[in-house]
C-alpha positions as CSV (number, residue, x, y, z in Angstrom):
1,X,97.1,169.1,64.9
2,X,95.2,168.7,68.2
3,X,95.0,165.6,70.3
4,X,91.9,164.2,68.6
5,X,93.3,164.8,65.1
6,X,96.5,163.0,65.9
7,X,94.6,160.2,67.6
8,X,92.6,159.7,64.4
9,X,95.7,158.9,62.4
10,X,96.5,155.4,61.1
11,X,98.3,152.9,63.3
12,X,101.1,152.8,60.8
13,X,102.3,156.2,62.3
14,X,103.1,154.4,65.6
15,X,106.7,153.2,66.2
16,X,106.7,149.4,66.1
17,X,103.7,149.0,63.8
18,X,104.8,148.0,60.3
19,X,102.6,147.1,57.3
20,X,102.0,143.5,58.5
21,X,101.0,144.4,62.0
22,X,98.9,147.3,60.6
23,X,96.9,144.7,58.6
24,X,96.5,142.5,61.6
25,X,95.3,145.4,63.7
26,X,92.8,146.4,61.0
27,X,91.4,142.9,60.9
28,X,90.7,143.2,64.7
29,X,89.0,146.6,64.2
30,X,92.1,148.6,65.3
31,X,92.7,151.2,62.6
32,X,93.7,154.4,64.4
33,X,96.0,155.5,67.3
34,X,92.8,156.1,69.3
35,X,91.8,152.5,68.8
36,X,95.2,151.4,70.3
37,X,95.0,153.5,73.4
38,X,91.4,152.6,74.0
39,X,92.5,149.1,74.8
40,X,92.9,149.7,78.5
41,X,94.4,147.1,80.8
42,X,91.8,144.5,81.9
43,X,93.4,144.6,85.4
44,X,96.5,145.7,87.2
45,X,98.8,143.2,89.0
46,X,100.5,144.4,92.1
47,X,104.2,143.6,91.9
48,X,105.4,141.8,95.1
49,X,108.8,142.1,96.7
50,X,111.5,140.1,95.1
51,X,112.1,136.6,96.5
52,X,115.5,134.9,96.3
53,X,115.1,131.7,94.3
54,X,116.7,129.6,97.1
55,X,113.9,130.7,99.5
56,X,111.1,129.3,97.4
57,X,110.1,126.1,99.2
58,X,106.4,125.9,98.4
59,X,104.0,126.5,95.5
60,X,102.9,130.1,95.1
61,X,103.2,133.4,93.2
62,X,106.7,135.0,93.3
63,X,108.8,137.7,91.7
64,X,112.3,136.5,91.0
65,X,115.2,138.1,89.2
66,X,118.5,136.7,87.8
67,X,120.5,135.7,84.8
68,X,119.5,133.3,82.1
69,X,122.2,130.6,82.2
70,X,120.7,128.2,79.7
71,X,118.0,127.7,77.1
72,X,116.7,124.8,75.1
73,X,113.7,122.9,73.7
74,X,111.9,119.8,74.7
75,X,109.0,118.0,73.0
76,X,107.9,119.4,69.7
77,X,107.8,123.2,70.4
78,X,108.3,123.6,74.2
79,X,110.8,126.3,75.2
80,X,112.7,126.1,78.4
81,X,115.2,128.5,80.1
82,X,117.1,128.4,83.4
83,X,117.2,131.5,85.6
84,X,120.0,131.7,88.3
85,X,120.5,134.1,91.1
86,X,123.0,134.0,94.1
87,X,120.7,131.5,96.0
88,X,119.6,129.0,93.4
89,X,118.2,128.1,90.0
90,X,114.6,128.2,88.6
91,X,113.1,126.7,85.4
92,X,111.1,128.8,83.0
93,X,108.8,126.9,80.7
94,X,106.6,128.0,77.7
95,X,104.5,125.3,76.0
96,X,105.0,127.0,72.7
97,X,107.8,128.9,71.0
98,X,108.1,132.2,69.2
99,X,111.3,133.9,68.1
100,X,110.9,136.7,70.5
101,X,111.1,134.2,73.5
102,X,114.7,133.4,72.5
103,X,115.5,137.1,72.3
104,X,113.9,137.9,75.7
105,X,115.3,134.9,77.5
106,X,118.6,134.6,75.6
107,X,121.6,133.3,77.5
108,X,123.3,136.0,79.6
109,X,120.2,138.2,79.8
110,X,119.2,139.6,83.2
111,X,115.5,139.5,83.7
112,X,112.8,139.6,86.4
113,X,109.7,137.4,86.1
114,X,106.4,137.1,88.0
115,X,104.4,134.0,88.0
116,X,103.1,130.9,89.7
117,X,105.8,128.6,90.8
118,X,105.5,124.8,91.4
119,X,108.2,122.8,93.1
120,X,109.4,120.1,90.6
121,X,112.2,117.8,91.7
122,X,113.2,120.3,94.4
123,X,113.4,123.3,92.1
124,X,110.8,126.1,91.4
125,X,109.4,125.9,87.9
126,X,107.5,128.9,86.3
127,X,105.1,128.1,83.4
128,X,104.4,131.1,81.2
129,X,105.6,133.8,83.6
130,X,105.2,137.5,83.0
131,X,108.2,139.6,82.3
132,X,108.5,142.5,84.7
133,X,110.3,145.6,83.6
134,X,112.3,148.0,85.8
135,X,109.4,150.5,85.2
136,X,106.9,148.0,86.4
137,X,108.9,147.3,89.6
138,X,109.3,151.0,90.2
139,X,105.6,151.7,89.8
140,X,104.6,148.6,91.8
141,X,101.8,147.8,89.3
142,X,101.9,145.9,86.0
143,X,99.1,146.5,83.5
144,X,97.6,143.2,82.2
145,X,95.9,143.4,78.8
146,X,93.4,141.1,77.2
147,X,94.1,141.6,73.5
148,X,91.3,141.3,70.9
149,X,90.9,138.1,69.0
150,X,93.6,137.6,66.4
151,X,96.3,139.6,68.3
152,X,97.3,137.2,71.0
153,X,100.5,136.4,69.1
154,X,101.5,140.1,69.1
155,X,102.8,139.6,72.6
156,X,101.7,141.7,75.6
157,X,105.2,143.1,76.1
158,X,105.3,144.3,72.5
159,X,101.8,145.7,72.8
160,X,102.8,147.7,75.9
161,X,105.7,149.2,73.9
162,X,103.3,150.2,71.1
163,X,100.9,151.8,73.6
164,X,103.8,153.9,75.0
165,X,104.9,154.9,71.5
166,X,101.3,155.9,70.6
167,X,100.9,158.0,73.7
168,X,104.2,159.7,73.0
169,X,102.8,161.0,69.7
170,X,99.8,162.8,71.2
171,X,99.9,166.5,72.2
172,X,99.0,167.4,75.8
173,X,95.9,169.4,75.0
174,X,93.5,170.4,77.8
175,X,89.8,171.2,78.0
176,X,88.2,173.6,80.6
177,X,84.7,174.8,80.9
178,X,82.5,175.8,83.9
179,X,85.0,174.3,86.4
180,X,85.3,171.0,84.4
181,X,88.9,170.1,83.5
182,X,90.1,167.3,81.3
183,X,93.5,166.3,79.8
184,X,93.1,163.3,77.6
185,X,96.8,162.5,77.4
186,X,97.2,162.5,81.2
187,X,94.1,160.4,81.6
188,X,95.2,157.8,79.1
189,X,98.7,157.7,80.6
190,X,97.4,157.2,84.1
191,X,94.9,154.6,82.9
192,X,97.5,152.5,81.2
193,X,100.5,153.0,83.5
194,X,99.2,154.2,87.0
195,X,101.5,154.6,90.0
196,X,98.7,153.1,92.2
197,X,95.2,151.8,91.9
198,X,93.6,155.1,93.1
199,X,95.3,156.9,90.2
200,X,93.9,154.3,87.7
201,X,90.4,154.8,89.1
202,X,90.6,158.6,88.8
203,X,91.9,158.3,85.2
204,X,89.1,155.9,84.2
205,X,86.5,158.1,85.7
206,X,87.9,161.1,83.9
207,X,87.7,159.2,80.6
208,X,84.2,158.1,81.5
209,X,83.1,161.6,82.3
210,X,84.4,163.1,79.0
211,X,82.7,160.3,77.1
212,X,79.4,161.0,78.8
213,X,79.8,164.7,78.0
214,X,80.4,163.9,74.3
215,X,77.4,161.7,74.3
216,X,75.2,164.3,75.9
217,X,76.4,167.1,73.6
218,X,75.4,165.0,70.6
219,X,72.0,164.3,72.0
220,X,71.3,167.9,72.9
221,X,72.4,169.1,69.4
222,X,70.2,166.6,67.6
223,X,67.1,167.4,69.7
224,X,67.5,171.1,69.2
225,X,67.8,170.7,65.4
226,X,64.8,168.5,64.9
227,X,61.6,170.5,64.0
228,X,58.1,169.2,64.0
229,X,54.4,170.1,63.6
230,X,53.5,172.6,66.3
231,X,50.3,172.0,68.2
232,X,49.4,174.8,70.6
233,X,47.9,172.5,73.2
234,X,47.9,173.1,76.9
235,X,48.0,170.6,79.7
236,X,44.5,171.8,80.7
237,X,43.2,171.1,77.3
238,X,44.6,167.5,77.3
239,X,43.0,167.0,80.7
240,X,39.7,168.2,79.3
241,X,40.0,165.6,76.5
242,X,40.8,162.9,79.1
243,X,37.7,163.8,81.2
244,X,35.6,163.6,78.0
245,X,36.5,160.0,77.2
246,X,37.3,158.3,80.5
247,X,34.9,157.7,83.4
248,X,37.7,158.1,85.9
249,X,39.9,161.0,87.1
250,X,43.5,160.9,86.0
251,X,46.1,160.5,88.8
252,X,48.6,163.2,89.7
253,X,51.3,161.3,87.7
254,X,49.1,161.0,84.7
255,X,48.3,164.7,84.8
256,X,52.1,165.4,85.0
257,X,52.6,163.3,81.9
258,X,50.0,165.2,80.0
259,X,51.8,168.4,80.9
260,X,55.0,167.0,79.5
261,X,53.2,166.0,76.3
262,X,51.8,169.5,76.0
263,X,55.3,171.1,76.3
264,X,56.7,168.7,73.7
265,X,54.1,169.1,71.0
266,X,53.7,172.9,71.4
267,X,57.4,173.6,71.3
268,X,58.0,173.2,67.5
269,X,60.6,170.5,68.2
270,X,59.8,166.9,67.6
271,X,58.6,164.9,70.5
272,X,60.9,162.0,71.2
273,X,59.6,160.6,74.5
274,X,59.6,157.3,76.3
275,X,56.6,156.7,78.6
276,X,57.4,153.9,80.9
277,X,55.3,152.5,83.7
278,X,54.2,149.3,85.3
279,X,51.3,147.2,84.0
280,X,48.1,149.0,85.0
281,X,49.7,152.4,85.6
282,X,47.7,154.2,82.9
283,X,50.2,154.5,80.0
284,X,47.7,153.7,77.3
285,X,45.1,156.1,78.7
286,X,47.7,159.0,78.4
287,X,48.6,157.9,74.8
288,X,44.9,157.9,73.8
289,X,44.5,161.5,75.0
290,X,47.5,162.5,73.0
291,X,46.2,160.7,69.9
292,X,42.8,162.4,70.1
293,X,44.5,165.8,70.4
294,X,46.1,165.3,67.1
295,X,43.0,163.8,65.5
296,X,40.9,166.8,66.5
297,X,43.3,169.0,64.6
298,X,43.1,167.0,61.4
299,X,46.3,164.8,61.8
300,X,46.7,161.1,61.5
301,X,48.2,158.7,64.0
302,X,49.9,155.4,63.7
303,X,49.7,153.0,66.7
304,X,52.4,150.3,66.2
305,X,52.4,147.1,68.3
306,X,54.6,144.0,68.1
307,X,52.0,141.2,67.9
308,X,48.7,140.5,66.1
309,X,47.0,139.6,69.4
310,X,48.0,142.9,70.9
311,X,46.9,144.8,67.8
312,X,43.4,143.2,68.0
313,X,43.2,144.1,71.7
314,X,44.2,147.8,71.1
315,X,41.9,148.1,68.1
316,X,39.0,146.8,70.2
317,X,39.8,149.0,73.2
318,X,40.3,152.2,71.1
319,X,37.1,151.6,69.2
320,X,35.2,151.3,72.5
321,X,36.9,154.4,74.1
322,X,36.7,156.8,71.1
323,X,33.6,155.6,69.4
324,X,32.6,158.0,66.7
325,X,35.3,160.5,67.6
326,X,37.8,158.7,65.3
327,X,37.9,156.4,62.3
328,X,40.1,153.5,63.4
329,X,41.5,150.8,61.1
330,X,43.5,147.6,61.9
331,X,46.3,146.4,59.6
332,X,48.2,143.2,60.3
333,X,49.8,140.4,58.3
334,X,46.5,138.5,58.5
335,X,44.4,141.4,56.9
336,X,42.8,140.1,53.7
337,X,43.8,141.8,50.4
338,X,40.5,143.5,49.9
339,X,40.5,145.1,53.4
340,X,44.1,146.0,52.9
341,X,43.3,147.9,49.7
342,X,40.5,149.8,51.5
343,X,42.8,150.7,54.3
344,X,45.4,152.0,51.9
345,X,42.9,154.2,50.2
346,X,41.6,155.5,53.5
347,X,45.1,156.3,54.7
348,X,46.0,158.2,51.5
349,X,42.7,160.2,51.4
350,X,42.9,161.0,55.1
351,X,39.6,159.3,56.0
352,X,41.4,157.0,58.5
353,X,42.5,158.8,61.6
354,X,44.2,156.0,63.6
355,X,45.9,153.0,62.0
356,X,46.6,150.3,64.5
357,X,48.9,147.5,63.3
358,X,52.0,145.4,63.4
359,X,55.0,145.1,61.1
360,X,52.6,145.1,58.2
361,X,52.7,148.9,58.5
362,X,56.2,148.9,57.1
363,X,54.7,148.3,53.7
364,X,56.2,151.0,51.4
365,X,52.9,151.3,49.5
366,X,51.3,153.0,52.5
367,X,51.0,156.7,51.8
368,X,49.8,158.8,54.6
369,X,47.9,162.1,54.1
370,X,48.8,164.0,57.3
371,X,50.7,161.6,59.6
372,X,52.0,163.5,62.6
373,X,52.2,161.1,65.5
374,X,53.8,157.7,65.8
375,X,52.9,155.8,69.0
376,X,54.8,152.5,69.6
377,X,53.7,150.1,72.3
378,X,56.2,147.7,73.8
379,X,58.8,149.5,71.7
380,X,61.7,147.2,72.6
381,X,60.3,144.7,70.1
382,X,61.1,147.0,67.2
383,X,64.6,147.9,65.9
384,X,65.8,151.4,65.4
385,X,65.8,151.1,61.6
386,X,62.2,150.0,61.6
387,X,61.2,152.9,63.8
388,X,63.1,155.4,61.6
389,X,61.4,154.0,58.4
390,X,58.0,155.1,59.8
391,X,59.3,158.4,61.1
392,X,60.8,159.2,57.7
393,X,57.2,159.3,56.3
394,X,56.2,162.1,58.6
395,X,56.9,165.7,57.8
396,X,57.7,167.1,61.2
397,X,56.3,164.2,63.2
398,X,56.3,163.3,66.9
399,X,57.3,160.0,68.5
400,X,55.9,158.5,71.7
401,X,57.2,155.1,72.8
402,X,55.7,153.0,75.6
403,X,57.0,150.1,77.6
404,X,56.2,148.4,80.9
405,X,59.7,147.2,81.5
406,X,62.5,149.0,79.5
407,X,65.1,146.6,78.2
408,X,68.8,147.7,78.4
409,X,68.9,149.6,75.1
410,X,65.7,151.6,76.0
411,X,67.2,152.5,79.4
412,X,70.5,153.5,77.8
413,X,68.8,155.8,75.3
414,X,66.7,157.4,77.9
415,X,69.4,157.6,80.5
416,X,71.8,159.2,78.1
417,X,69.5,161.8,76.7
418,X,68.2,160.8,73.2
419,X,64.8,160.4,74.7
420,X,62.9,162.5,77.2
421,X,61.4,160.2,79.7
422,X,58.1,160.2,81.5
423,X,57.5,157.8,84.3
424,X,54.4,156.4,85.9
425,X,55.6,154.6,88.9
426,X,52.4,154.1,90.8
427,X,49.3,152.1,89.8
428,X,45.9,153.2,90.9
429,X,45.2,149.6,91.9
430,X,48.6,148.1,92.7
431,X,49.1,144.3,92.2
432,X,51.5,142.3,94.2
433,X,52.6,139.1,92.5
434,X,54.6,136.8,94.8
435,X,57.4,135.1,92.9
436,X,59.1,131.9,94.0
437,X,62.0,129.8,92.6
438,X,61.6,126.0,92.6
439,X,63.9,123.2,91.2
440,X,62.7,120.8,88.6
441,X,62.7,118.1,91.3
442,X,59.9,120.0,93.1
443,X,57.6,119.9,90.0
444,X,55.1,117.4,91.5
445,X,54.7,119.5,94.7
446,X,54.2,122.6,92.6
447,X,51.5,120.8,90.6
448,X,49.8,119.7,93.8
449,X,49.6,123.3,95.0
450,X,48.3,124.5,91.6
451,X,45.7,121.7,91.5
452,X,44.2,123.0,94.8
453,X,43.9,126.5,93.3
454,X,42.4,125.2,90.1
455,X,39.8,123.3,92.0
456,X,38.6,126.7,93.3
457,X,38.0,127.8,89.7
458,X,41.1,129.8,89.2
459,X,43.1,130.1,85.9
460,X,46.7,129.2,85.2
461,X,49.4,130.2,82.7
462,X,52.1,127.7,82.0
463,X,54.9,129.3,80.0
464,X,57.6,127.5,78.0
465,X,60.7,128.9,76.3
466,X,60.4,126.8,73.1
467,X,57.6,125.2,71.1
468,X,59.0,122.0,69.8
469,X,60.7,119.2,71.8
470,X,64.3,119.6,72.7
471,X,66.7,117.7,75.0
472,X,67.8,120.9,76.7
473,X,64.6,122.6,78.0
474,X,61.0,121.9,78.6
475,X,59.0,122.6,75.4
476,X,55.4,123.7,74.9
477,X,54.6,120.4,73.2
478,X,55.9,118.5,76.2
479,X,54.0,120.8,78.4
480,X,50.6,120.5,76.8
481,X,50.8,116.7,77.0
482,X,51.9,116.8,80.6
483,X,49.2,119.2,81.5
484,X,46.4,117.1,80.0
485,X,47.7,114.0,81.8
486,X,48.2,115.8,85.2
487,X,44.9,117.8,85.1
488,X,42.6,115.7,83.0
489,X,39.4,117.3,84.2
490,X,40.5,120.9,83.6
491,X,40.0,122.6,80.2
492,X,43.3,123.5,78.7
493,X,44.6,124.9,75.5
494,X,47.9,126.1,73.9
495,X,48.9,129.3,72.2
496,X,52.1,130.1,70.4
497,X,53.5,132.1,67.5
498,X,53.3,129.4,64.9
499,X,49.5,129.3,65.1
500,X,47.4,131.3,62.7
501,X,46.6,134.7,64.1
502,X,42.8,134.1,64.1
503,X,43.3,130.9,66.1
504,X,45.5,132.6,68.7
505,X,42.9,135.3,69.2
506,X,40.1,132.7,69.6
507,X,42.1,130.7,72.2
508,X,42.8,133.9,74.2
509,X,39.2,134.9,74.0
510,X,38.3,131.5,75.4
511,X,40.8,131.9,78.3
512,X,39.6,135.5,78.9
513,X,36.0,134.3,79.2
514,X,36.9,131.4,81.5
515,X,36.1,128.6,79.0
516,X,39.7,127.6,79.2
517,X,41.3,127.3,82.6
518,X,44.9,126.4,81.8
519,X,46.7,128.2,79.0
520,X,50.0,126.6,77.9
521,X,52.0,129.2,76.0
522,X,55.3,130.6,74.9
523,X,56.3,134.2,75.6
524,X,53.7,135.3,73.0
525,X,51.6,136.4,76.0
526,X,54.4,138.6,77.3
527,X,53.3,142.0,76.1
528,X,50.2,144.0,76.8
529,X,47.4,141.4,77.1
530,X,44.5,142.2,79.4
531,X,43.7,139.1,81.4
532,X,41.9,140.0,84.5
533,X,40.9,136.5,85.7
534,X,44.2,134.7,85.9
535,X,46.2,134.7,89.2
536,X,48.5,131.7,88.7
537,X,51.6,131.4,86.5
538,X,54.2,128.6,86.1
539,X,57.3,129.4,84.0
540,X,59.3,126.4,82.9
541,X,63.1,126.7,82.4
542,X,62.8,130.2,83.7
543,X,66.6,130.8,83.4
544,X,66.1,130.8,79.6
545,X,64.2,134.1,79.7
546,X,65.5,137.6,80.2
547,X,64.6,139.4,83.4
548,X,62.5,141.9,81.5
549,X,60.6,139.1,79.8
550,X,59.9,137.4,83.1
551,X,58.7,140.6,84.7
552,X,56.4,141.3,81.8
553,X,55.0,137.8,81.8
554,X,54.2,137.8,85.5
555,X,52.5,141.2,84.9
556,X,49.7,139.2,83.1
557,X,48.4,137.9,86.4
558,X,46.8,139.4,89.5
559,X,45.0,142.2,87.7
560,X,41.5,141.2,88.8
561,X,42.4,140.9,92.5
562,X,43.1,137.8,94.6
563,X,46.4,136.1,95.6
564,X,48.7,136.1,92.6
565,X,51.5,133.6,92.5
566,X,54.3,133.2,89.9
567,X,56.6,130.1,90.2
568,X,59.9,129.9,88.3
569,X,60.9,126.3,87.6
570,X,64.7,126.0,86.9
571,X,67.6,123.6,86.9
572,X,70.1,126.4,87.4
573,X,72.2,125.4,90.4
574,X,72.4,127.3,93.6
575,X,75.1,130.1,93.4
576,X,75.2,130.2,89.6
577,X,74.8,133.5,87.7
578,X,71.5,132.3,86.2
579,X,70.1,131.5,89.7
580,X,71.3,134.9,91.0
581,X,69.4,136.7,88.2
582,X,66.2,134.8,89.1
583,X,66.7,135.5,92.8
584,X,66.9,139.2,92.0
585,X,63.4,139.0,90.4
586,X,61.9,137.4,93.5
587,X,63.1,140.4,95.6
588,X,62.1,143.2,93.2
589,X,58.8,144.2,91.7
590,X,60.1,147.5,90.3
591,X,60.4,147.3,86.6
592,X,62.9,150.2,86.4
593,X,65.2,148.6,89.0
594,X,65.0,145.3,87.1
595,X,65.9,147.0,83.8
596,X,68.9,148.7,85.3
597,X,70.1,145.4,86.8
598,X,69.6,143.8,83.3
599,X,71.5,146.7,81.7
600,X,74.5,146.5,84.0
601,X,74.7,142.8,83.6
602,X,74.1,142.5,79.8
603,X,75.0,145.9,78.4
604,X,72.8,148.1,76.2
605,X,73.7,147.7,72.6
606,X,75.2,150.3,70.3
607,X,73.3,153.5,70.8
608,X,73.7,154.8,67.3
609,X,73.6,151.5,65.5
610,X,71.2,148.6,65.3
611,X,72.4,146.1,67.9
612,X,70.1,145.4,70.8
613,X,72.5,144.2,73.5
614,X,76.2,144.2,74.1
615,X,78.6,147.1,74.4
616,X,77.2,150.6,74.5
617,X,79.2,151.9,71.6
618,X,81.1,154.2,73.9
619,X,84.4,152.6,75.2
620,X,84.2,153.6,78.9
621,X,80.4,153.8,79.4
622,X,80.4,150.0,78.8
623,X,82.7,149.6,81.8
624,X,80.3,151.0,84.4
625,X,77.5,153.5,84.8
626,X,77.7,156.3,87.3
627,X,74.4,158.3,87.7
628,X,76.3,161.3,89.1
629,X,78.6,161.4,86.1
630,X,75.6,161.1,83.7
631,X,73.7,163.8,85.4
632,X,76.6,166.3,85.5
633,X,77.4,165.5,81.9
634,X,73.9,166.3,80.8
635,X,73.9,169.6,82.7
636,X,77.3,170.6,81.3
637,X,76.4,169.6,77.7
638,X,73.3,171.8,77.9
639,X,75.3,174.8,79.1
640,X,78.0,174.4,76.5
641,X,75.6,174.0,73.5
642,X,73.5,177.0,74.8
643,X,76.6,179.2,75.2
644,X,78.3,178.2,71.9
645,X,76.0,176.3,69.5
646,X,78.3,176.9,66.6
647,X,81.5,175.6,68.4
648,X,83.4,178.8,67.7
649,X,85.1,179.4,71.0
650,X,88.6,177.7,71.6
651,X,87.3,175.3,74.3
652,X,84.4,174.3,72.1
653,X,86.7,173.5,69.2
654,X,88.3,170.8,71.4
655,X,84.9,169.3,71.8
656,X,84.1,169.7,68.1
657,X,87.3,167.9,67.2
658,X,86.5,165.1,69.6
659,X,83.0,164.6,68.2
660,X,84.3,164.4,64.6
661,X,87.6,162.6,64.9
662,X,87.1,160.3,67.9
663,X,83.4,159.5,68.0
664,X,82.6,160.2,64.4
665,X,79.1,161.2,65.0
666,X,76.7,161.3,62.0
667,X,77.0,164.6,60.1
668,X,73.5,165.6,61.1
669,X,74.6,165.6,64.7
670,X,78.1,167.0,64.8
671,X,78.6,170.6,63.3
């Protein structure tokens, strides 16, 4: 058996793990030897020089060694022992008791302990010290573990013994390819029990590199195996389409994106592409060109959006752009039954070319005639399972996803290879929105400033994190009352997700036309709305929103020219993590930079599963991202799969075993 096959065996195979502990491990998600060794130390503590007990005169952290000369209990379950060396006596206290304590600190035992000492009645007293083994003293480092919930009573000393036994079972296999070398046993040993911190860093990077490589191999294999409708379309033809429907010339970046589209859809492999760009960079224009290319060849397109308001906007815009070139329908939860039935017939017959809609399109009764392209706007609002439900209805379909600010999961998928990525970094008419942080105590001064701007005829968004009143944050209901009191002569309105869709659309139309000057809203205005007249935004309790949300919301203003100002009101104290996140937003207007910051601070969810945030699903990728590691992993994966797609060579079998036994990739990915 190779390394990965042995690592996939049950924890019961490890010395020190009996049926009871195996059950406790399983309840904490630890079922295999691999699961045990993946629990790396949370940190390493440097072992200081030994201090004679008699030399301890002040509180501090010390290493002391000696003989246990007495034990006992005090209180209900407090355990105490006395440690003596040639210079004095120290007290050891545990504010709980377990049988193993009596065994470790039994009378006559010689031990070394490391801990924080306090001088009590002239003697040093150590509460809950760490036992230091001769091996730890020799290495100069002690691994410190943070055990999963439910395993704290296992004891860290016992867990270290189990880790050593687990590593002893594993063979010392090695992988070499194109100058890359990896020994999993050596890497794990050095990560758990390094001789110095540099060795620990090298080992962790080795584990990270191999994990990235496995990730990239799986992505490369999946993309090569996915076939789709082949459209023999060139970049020049897509550009011809663009010139036929838009009165402006595409930018160099947009032309490059059209070229990438052409390569995808003419390759015979399914397009799986993320198009990301700031508000106003021309993402939708590129998508419209792609849609028309499919329609001209008799295929149907679905344009999926997260909100009814955005669906109405896209429907109206597409109808205006394409005119008679395409039959476009709109399907939302607000669509009446008669219209819904007409749409279903049109979809089945093929009369409808583009279906724009929201979650209503997940209706299983929808049967498409020749659906070949799924376009998703603000894709972060949809789960992977929802996306796959629509893709499953396409025989050899293509997928294009768009976003103005990728959230962590989006960035992870693109970064690690599941998606090709197209980027529009520059806007034809760039907008600068100045962003400021103000405390709640400055609210009146902020209102005074906004009042002066409103007197000039400008428009204002006021955003709240919740609708109904709450003791914790400023609500929309509080806000609309405050707004009407503070700006009595200025027309104001509210909009939020609990309002009927038709009412929301009506309010936004009034704001767009200038009939309403102050719009008090929730984050319902976050995605994709065209509001060219507003230059002011006030976000209440800004710390309650994610950075991506805040960046999206401030993208609603400044699109028609003029001085755009976004003010973040918060009660987050100076120096707090929440405040630091907001400060990052005031310094950056780069959506991609903001997304990466968000990803590093929040995680990116499980790549293969359904979670949207948290750990990446790969043990070591969740402990840090290294662009160079990811790039080299991608290049190496492509070479390996190209050279040996069936994993028949000896070095490839090592990878094959890792994919199946360690990462357990879905069967449609691993060979």
